[in-house]
C-alpha positions, -999 to +999 in steps of 0.1 A: +464+621+156+459+585+159+433+556+156+440+549+194+438+582+205+399+584+193+395+548+211+402+563+242+387+598+237+353+579+231+356+558+261+368+587+286+332+605+273+312+575+279+332+569+312+333+602+325+367+603+339+403+590+329+403+564+361+374+542+348+384+546+310+414+538+317+403+504+339+380+500+307+410+501+285+436+485+304+461+513+303+476+526+333+455+566+341+487+588+332+490+573+293+452+580+289+463+616+307+493+621+286+472+606+254+445+632+257+472+657+259+487+647+226+450+647+207+442+681+222+471+697+208+471+680+175+435+698+176+447+730+189+414+727+206+403+721+244+383+692+243+382+682+279+377+704+311+396+689+341+395+694+379+393+676+408+356+670+411+343+660+375+352+661+335+334+678+313+333+680+278+337+713+261+314+723+232+343+714+207+346+683+227+312+671+217+312+678+183+349+660+182+332+629+199+303+626+171+325+623+147+352+601+165+322+574+173+313+573+133+347+571+127+355+545+147+321+527+139+334+526+102+366+509+109+347+486+130+324+476+099+358+475+076+370+450+097+340+428+103+334+428+062+373+414+058+370+389+088+334+374+068+355+379+035+383+356+051+360+330+063+334+332+030+338+296+010+358+304-023+370+287-056+363+260-074+349+223-065+345+195-088+317+164-080+307+135-093+272+122-088+248+089-094+223+101-123+188+096-112+195+104-071+214+134-085+185+145-103+161+137-078+179+150-043+211+164-049+203+191-073+182+215-054+206+209-026+234+217-043+215+249-056+209+262-022+244+251-009+258+276-037+230+302-031+245+302+007+285+303-006+278+331-039+319+331-040+320+295-049+320+280-086+308+245-089+317+214-114+284+188-113+288+159-136+261+128-135+270+100-143+263+062-132+299+055-139+325+052-110+349+081-120+386+083-108+382+108-083+418+112-083+427+105-117+399+128-132+404+156-110+373+151-090+376+168-053+342+144-040+322+119-055+284+108-044+285+070-042+258+047-037+266+006-025+291-011-015+325+009-017+353-010-031+391-007-012+408+026-018+428+051-008+398+077-012+383+093+024+346+078+028+320+100+049+289+078+051+254+105+044+225+081+051+208+050+032+187+045+004+156+016+010+146-010-022+116-026-029+106-050-054+075-038-078+060-038-111+028-029-128-006-035-121-009-050-154+021-071-149+007-085-120-028-093-137-008-107-166+020-131-149+004-132-114+019-127-081+049-138-071+045-152-033+081-163-020+116-153-037+117-187-056+091-178-075+114-153-093+125-181-116+090-178-132+091-143-138+109-115-165+132-095-141+143-060-148+179-058-143+198-029-125+237-029-138+263-050-127+243-064-093+212-073-117+238-096-134+247-120-104+212-118-091+192-104-064+199-108-032+172-109-007+165-114+032+149-149+035+140-157+074+165-130+083+191-141+061+207-129+029+201-152-005+209-148-039+183-154-064+189-160-104+163-135-125+164-135-159+146-108-179+142-084-213+162-056-203+190-049-179+205-010-177+228+007-159+203+036-154+172+029-129+154+056-151+150+032-179+144-002-155+111+018-137+100+030-172+101-003-184+080-014-154+057+009-155+050-005-196+047-040-181+077-056-188+087-074-157+096-067-121+120-041-112+139-041-079+151-002-073+162+023-047+128+034-040+139+072-044+134+062-080+099+045-080+085+066-053+061+089-075+050+058-100+040+041-066+021+067-052+003+070-086-006+034-089+016+026-122+041+005-099+031-017-067+055-035-045+059-073-043+074-099-018+078-069+009+087-098+037+122-100+016+130-067+012+170-066+003+195-046+021+193-005+019+222+005+003+249+029+015+249+067+004+285+075+008+308+108+003+341+095-010+371+125-014+412+119-020+431+125+016+443+158+004+410+172+009+403+169+043+414+202+053+390+223+023+367+244+041+346+239+013+351+202+017+339+206+051+307+226+049+293+207+020+299+175+042+281+193+070+252+206+046+244+172+030+243+154+062+220+177+077+195+181+047+197+146+033+170+125+051+170+094+036+162+058+055 
């Protein structure tokens, strides 16, 4: 007995005659008739009663039709299971993320992605340093800010707004800066390498660099946010870091008319990862989920 015979037999039962079944299966009527005869011979039982007017099914044929349909359904389910397994994302994936943004925004997204693709294994490194993606064996890195020239491929995910803010207590003590030039009279908490060069702000539609000084420099935004809340000075940070403090009123924004340019949020990855199904799926997922402006 062949699986094809079961498919032909059920098609004949459903169509009611050899001609219609043959058309549906794109086979010749003669071939369908021969296969049904061979099936009956292998079973040693008459399944179909043929005459010039109609085709009828014997009692044995009805019982066999039920079993044949169940077998075909099981085969279809098996084929679908294998197909889904073949399409499932599998393997290991190593990704680097900025510390604060990774913890605040990306961590729950990665968890959601893994819940959808249970055969994957992720290794996530949270660090504010620029990792050597290729040299350290990363499949992808999420980076904030201007990208340096490299052989890596970059995919833009969105933008991160930045604000200048401080505590109400600092304002009461030091006064509110009315123009960017007033920053030279204020304590400014500086963020990473960019802070060492000064703060680039928009003044009447043009970018201008302002030298700033203060008691603290850090490559971690949470450290600077805590210092600003404590009243140590003004801080320029991505809004996602200070958003909770702004909502609670422990920080307030200043110089709103001179906001610095937003930071670009990018995913970078080696050229050989372009064809990775995991890479493509993760990029599509993050692009859809991240709603930063």
